[in-house]
ZANU-189638 format. One record per residue (C-alpha): residue number from 1; x, y, z. Coordinates in steps of 0.05 Angstrom, whole numbers, plus 5000, padded with zeros to 4 digits. Example, Ala and Ser with C-alpha at 12.3 -4.5 7.8 and 13.67 -1.06 7.14 Angstrom:
2
> 1	5246	4910	5156
> 2	5273	4979	5143
//
This chain:
438
> 1	8339	5494	8575
> 2	8353	5537	8636
> 3	8393	5508	8693
> 4	8383	5513	8768
> 5	8444	5532	8809
> 6	8441	5515	8883
> 7	8489	5561	8922
> 8	8527	5541	8984
> 9	8538	5590	9042
> 10	8612	5598	9028
> 11	8597	5623	8958
> 12	8555	5680	8984
> 13	8608	5697	9037
> 14	8662	5696	8983
> 15	8622	5739	8934
> 16	8554	5767	8953
> 17	8544	5787	8880
> 18	8549	5715	8859
> 19	8473	5711	8852
> 20	8479	5754	8790
> 21	8535	5712	8758
> 22	8494	5655	8728
> 23	8464	5690	8667
> 24	8390	5676	8654
> 25	8386	5614	8697
> 26	8352	5601	8763
> 27	8391	5612	8827
> 28	8363	5571	8885
> 29	8384	5586	8957
> 30	8359	5539	9012
> 31	8334	5570	9076
> 32	8391	5538	9116
> 33	8440	5580	9074
> 34	8405	5644	9095
> 35	8407	5622	9167
> 36	8482	5608	9162
> 37	8495	5675	9129
> 38	8457	5709	9185
> 39	8507	5683	9236
> 40	8562	5722	9202
> 41	8527	5789	9196
> 42	8556	5819	9260
> 43	8628	5799	9245
> 44	8676	5857	9232
> 45	8715	5820	9178
> 46	8706	5806	9104
> 47	8655	5750	9117
> 48	8613	5798	9159
> 49	8614	5852	9106
> 50	8596	5803	9051
> 51	8539	5774	9094
> 52	8510	5843	9105
> 53	8518	5860	9031
> 54	8481	5797	9010
> 55	8424	5812	9058
> 56	8416	5882	9029
> 57	8416	5855	8958
> 58	8362	5805	8974
> 59	8321	5858	9011
> 60	8322	5901	8948
> 61	8301	5843	8905
> 62	8244	5828	8954
> 63	8211	5893	8933
> 64	8199	5863	8864
> 65	8161	5804	8891
> 66	8164	5742	8934
> 67	8232	5708	8934
> 68	8197	5643	8951
> 69	8160	5645	8885
> 70	8221	5671	8846
> 71	8243	5742	8833
> 72	8269	5765	8765
> 73	8338	5796	8768
> 74	8368	5848	8721
> 75	8410	5795	8685
> 76	8347	5757	8666
> 77	8357	5703	8717
> 78	8310	5684	8774
> 79	8327	5682	8848
> 80	8290	5633	8892
> 81	8298	5627	8967
> 82	8258	5570	8994
> 83	8250	5523	9052
> 84	8299	5465	9051
> 85	8273	5412	9003
> 86	8272	5338	9020
> 87	8287	5286	8966
> 88	8244	5226	8953
> 89	8305	5181	8946
> 90	8368	5178	8989
> 91	8332	5214	9046
> 92	8344	5154	9092
> 93	8420	5157	9082
> 94	8429	5232	9089
> 95	8433	5262	9159
> 96	8388	5322	9150
> 97	8410	5352	9217
> 98	8474	5375	9183
> 99	8471	5442	9145
> 100	8513	5417	9086
> 101	8468	5356	9078
> 102	8406	5401	9077
> 103	8436	5439	9020
> 104	8454	5374	8984
> 105	8383	5347	8997
> 106	8353	5409	8965
> 107	8396	5398	8903
> 108	8375	5325	8899
> 109	8301	5344	8906
> 110	8307	5395	8850
> 111	8339	5343	8805
> 112	8283	5294	8821
> 113	8233	5348	8801
> 114	8264	5348	8731
> 115	8309	5408	8736
> 116	8380	5408	8709
> 117	8413	5422	8776
> 118	8484	5444	8791
> 119	8509	5452	8862
> 120	8559	5509	8870
> 121	8604	5505	8931
> 122	8675	5521	8952
> 123	8672	5462	9000
> 124	8710	5404	8968
> 125	8677	5352	9012
> 126	8607	5376	8996
> 127	8623	5373	8922
> 128	8648	5301	8934
> 129	8583	5282	8968
> 130	8543	5313	8912
> 131	8581	5271	8862
> 132	8564	5208	8901
> 133	8490	5224	8893
> 134	8496	5241	8819
> 135	8492	5317	8827
> 136	8536	5360	8784
> 137	8579	5403	8830
> 138	8625	5462	8814
> 139	8672	5507	8850
> 140	8653	5580	8846
> 141	8703	5623	8809
> 142	8748	5564	8793
> 143	8783	5569	8726
> 144	8804	5507	8689
> 145	8876	5530	8685
> 146	8939	5516	8724
> 147	8987	5566	8754
> 148	9035	5550	8697
> 149	8986	5580	8647
> 150	8979	5647	8683
> 151	9006	5709	8648
> 152	9081	5712	8664
> 153	9095	5784	8645
> 154	9154	5764	8601
> 155	9168	5729	8535
> 156	9223	5712	8485
> 157	9222	5760	8425
> 158	9263	5734	8367
> 159	9288	5784	8316
> 160	9343	5790	8263
> 161	9416	5801	8284
> 162	9411	5872	8255
> 163	9352	5888	8300
> 164	9388	5864	8362
> 165	9447	5908	8343
> 166	9401	5967	8331
> 167	9367	5957	8398
> 168	9433	5955	8434
> 169	9457	6018	8398
> 170	9394	6060	8394
> 171	9363	6034	8460
> 172	9297	6026	8425
> 173	9263	5973	8382
> 174	9199	5991	8345
> 175	9140	5943	8348
> 176	9081	5954	8302
> 177	9013	5961	8337
> 178	8982	5907	8294
> 179	9039	5859	8309
> 180	9034	5873	8384
> 181	8959	5861	8381
> 182	8967	5797	8341
> 183	9019	5770	8388
> 184	8981	5794	8450
> 185	9040	5834	8477
> 186	9013	5871	8537
> 187	9035	5939	8562
> 188	9098	5936	8605
> 189	9111	5864	8586
> 190	9185	5846	8590
> 191	9217	5821	8526
> 192	9280	5780	8519
> 193	9304	5806	8452
> 194	9348	5754	8418
> 195	9371	5731	8350
> 196	9330	5678	8315
> 197	9364	5611	8327
> 198	9414	5641	8375
> 199	9384	5657	8443
> 200	9452	5667	8475
> 201	9457	5736	8444
> 202	9402	5773	8479
> 203	9382	5840	8508
> 204	9328	5856	8559
> 205	9274	5907	8549
> 206	9203	5928	8567
> 207	9147	5939	8517
> 208	9124	6012	8521
> 209	9056	6017	8488
> 210	9057	6094	8486
> 211	9124	6094	8449
> 212	9104	6034	8406
> 213	9167	5995	8420
> 214	9216	5962	8468
> 215	9255	6006	8515
> 216	9315	5982	8557
> 217	9311	5968	8631
> 218	9329	6020	8683
> 219	9405	6014	8695
> 220	9423	5987	8764
> 221	9498	5997	8767
> 222	9497	6018	8841
> 223	9443	5969	8862
> 224	9381	5986	8902
> 225	9391	5998	8976
> 226	9450	5951	8975
> 227	9412	5898	8935
> 228	9433	5874	8865
> 229	9389	5830	8821
> 230	9414	5759	8818
> 231	9375	5735	8758
> 232	9336	5760	8698
> 233	9268	5759	8732
> 234	9295	5801	8790
> 235	9319	5852	8738
> 236	9249	5856	8710
> 237	9219	5863	8780
> 238	9266	5920	8800
> 239	9253	5956	8734
> 240	9178	5955	8749
> 241	9188	5973	8822
> 242	9231	6034	8806
> 243	9189	6059	8747
> 244	9146	6119	8767
> 245	9100	6110	8707
> 246	9079	6042	8731
> 247	9028	6050	8787
> 248	9013	5977	8803
> 249	9063	5920	8806
> 250	9046	5847	8820
> 251	9102	5799	8839
> 252	9088	5725	8842
> 253	9138	5672	8861
> 254	9154	5614	8907
> 255	9188	5623	8975
> 256	9258	5652	8972
> 257	9254	5685	8904
> 258	9262	5755	8935
> 259	9193	5784	8924
> 260	9186	5820	8990
> 261	9260	5839	8996
> 262	9262	5871	8927
> 263	9197	5908	8939
> 264	9219	5936	9006
> 265	9289	5954	8979
> 266	9257	5991	8920
> 267	9207	6024	8966
> 268	9263	6050	9011
> 269	9302	6074	8951
> 270	9242	6112	8921
> 271	9219	6140	8987
> 272	9282	6153	9027
> 273	9336	6154	8974
> 274	9302	6191	8917
> 275	9245	6224	8957
> 276	9194	6208	8902
> 277	9141	6188	8954
> 278	9121	6216	9021
> 279	9123	6151	9059
> 280	9135	6076	9051
> 281	9074	6037	9076
> 282	9084	5962	9085
> 283	9025	5917	9102
> 284	9002	5845	9101
> 285	8938	5808	9116
> 286	8930	5781	9187
> 287	8923	5708	9165
> 288	8955	5653	9209
> 289	8988	5590	9182
> 290	8955	5533	9219
> 291	8919	5542	9285
> 292	8914	5613	9310
> 293	8950	5625	9376
> 294	8892	5668	9400
> 295	8891	5733	9439
> 296	8956	5772	9441
> 297	8968	5819	9500
> 298	8996	5890	9496
> 299	8982	5953	9455
> 300	8969	5952	9380
> 301	9043	5952	9363
> 302	9057	5893	9409
> 303	8997	5855	9381
> 304	9021	5866	9310
> 305	9093	5845	9324
> 306	9084	5770	9308
> 307	9044	5784	9246
> 308	9093	5835	9218
> 309	9156	5798	9237
> 310	9170	5775	9165
> 311	9172	5849	9146
> 312	9219	5865	9203
> 313	9264	5807	9182
> 314	9273	5838	9113
> 315	9284	5907	9145
> 316	9338	5877	9190
> 317	9373	5849	9129
> 318	9370	5914	9090
> 319	9393	5956	9148
> 320	9445	5905	9170
> 321	9508	5886	9132
> 322	9481	5921	9070
> 323	9469	5986	9106
> 324	9500	6048	9074
> 325	9544	6096	9113
> 326	9505	6148	9153
> 327	9439	6113	9141
> 328	9388	6114	9198
> 329	9359	6049	9223
> 330	9287	6033	9207
> 331	9264	6050	9278
> 332	9285	6122	9266
> 333	9249	6122	9199
> 334	9186	6097	9233
> 335	9192	6152	9287
> 336	9201	6205	9232
> 337	9138	6180	9196
> 338	9176	6160	9133
> 339	9163	6086	9144
> 340	9098	6055	9168
> 341	9082	5982	9179
> 342	9010	5963	9192
> 343	8957	5909	9179
> 344	8904	5914	9125
> 345	8848	5908	9176
> 346	8830	5982	9177
> 347	8846	6003	9105
> 348	8772	6009	9084
> 349	8751	6081	9076
> 350	8821	6108	9073
> 351	8851	6151	9017
> 352	8926	6137	9010
> 353	8961	6191	8970
> 354	9034	6201	8953
> 355	9057	6135	8984
> 356	9093	6072	8963
> 357	9047	6017	8988
> 358	9072	5945	8992
> 359	9021	5890	9007
> 360	9057	5825	9024
> 361	9025	5756	9022
> 362	8970	5782	8976
> 363	8953	5711	8955
> 364	8913	5706	9020
> 365	8866	5762	8998
> 366	8801	5752	8962
> 367	8787	5789	8897
> 368	8741	5836	8934
> 369	8794	5852	8986
> 370	8846	5867	8931
> 371	8796	5913	8898
> 372	8785	5949	8964
> 373	8860	5959	8973
> 374	8875	5984	8902
> 375	8816	6032	8903
> 376	8847	6066	8965
> 377	8904	6093	8921
> 378	8904	6168	8917
> 379	8944	6214	8871
> 380	9018	6196	8867
> 381	9012	6128	8902
> 382	9044	6064	8876
> 383	9020	5996	8899
> 384	9060	5932	8899
> 385	9027	5864	8911
> 386	9071	5805	8927
> 387	9054	5733	8941
> 388	9066	5659	8933
> 389	9004	5626	8904
> 390	9027	5557	8927
> 391	9026	5578	9000
> 392	8954	5598	9014
> 393	8927	5597	9085
> 394	8856	5620	9070
> 395	8808	5560	9068
> 396	8767	5585	9009
> 397	8823	5607	8962
> 398	8868	5567	8916
> 399	8928	5580	8872
> 400	8887	5610	8814
> 401	8826	5634	8852
> 402	8855	5688	8896
> 403	8860	5764	8896
> 404	8931	5767	8871
> 405	8919	5724	8809
> 406	8851	5757	8798
> 407	8884	5825	8798
> 408	8940	5809	8749
> 409	8892	5773	8702
> 410	8842	5830	8700
> 411	8892	5888	8696
> 412	8947	5859	8652
> 413	8925	5901	8592
> 414	8929	5967	8629
> 415	8985	6017	8612
> 416	9002	6031	8686
> 417	9007	5959	8709
> 418	9065	5910	8707
> 419	9072	5837	8728
> 420	9131	5791	8739
> 421	9137	5719	8759
> 422	9200	5703	8798
> 423	9222	5631	8788
> 424	9292	5622	8818
> 425	9301	5617	8893
> 426	9358	5660	8919
> 427	9348	5657	8994
> 428	9393	5598	9006
> 429	9410	5530	8977
> 430	9368	5497	9031
> 431	9308	5541	9018
> 432	9311	5526	8943
> 433	9316	5451	8955
> 434	9256	5453	9003
> 435	9214	5494	8954
> 436	9229	5446	8898
> 437	9222	5379	8932
> 438	9177	5386	8994
//
């Protein structure tokens, strides 16, 4: 029996293609949802673009027939856009002047008509109200997994003592393709090679799918721009950040684990130190924590100052006490065009070639926004996405339903992609205590 999915406005603004994601079932959109989407169509942000995209999709479907009667979609499902329905029961306790209640009322009316109805919304309170009235409600794009179950990019690989010795001596440990497939070892996954029953004797390596084995990490005897890894995960991160064969790196970790600092240090090393890239481009989404302070005076650089201050803090640290002799400060690098710091607002339509691009706070990006950023990469560009999935400021994203996690989950099997989760806070003892207990 086919189901009827009633979509909330926030679902369409999050993903305008969502109407095609419910297989051969019926997708019902109340008229109030169309009216709410219409209010966003002139916005110059992601919501505005998605609102316009949805309108164009529906306009194309309209050519096949009346959406009020139901239009067949390519996936076999049916799209229905209808006037807001009124239920026979519960009508006296629902305030139908509220948009959310009109959507809920339509779902109740469809259920009363005998349809197996599911309300899809990213609004937790609307899902709560639906549950009160006996309507099944789901979050769109929500996976029934926790952050602890996300791909970590590393694993323990137990072998015989002879194989550990051979890896240390030959700097290579062969892994059969069938074994790698059976164990689901992904390209560029980091392996902690150790003896069976004795994990204190260990060696660190990275699985190289092309070479069909484990290769050692890039040696870091002199550090990276004055920075030395303080734990195993930071060693993995720096190996990925300095590897030219890896074109996309995702770093996930709580506050203070060194994600941004390591990424910027590696970017400076690869751009300024080794001259492998033309420019280091550092960016982050303009997403406030809490209430926005509103209009900021000044030119574009003055307006961006507060948003980019976390980047400048890391730059101050790298060019401060850890600054090498004869090294220019980052203001000089900016003036010379070797370092550029900018928001993600105007990245659409660009082609970024030969650059080391770092996107900080990527957990505040939607899957569509992350796709937009990565598809800007031209020849010779490396992209690094960093973020803390437990500190999300966007109202419609959560720790497993955001662009950063979406990206690493979809691309973890690609040969040019690497992922690392940083677990140990190294900023300060106070920062680690706060991250753990607050």
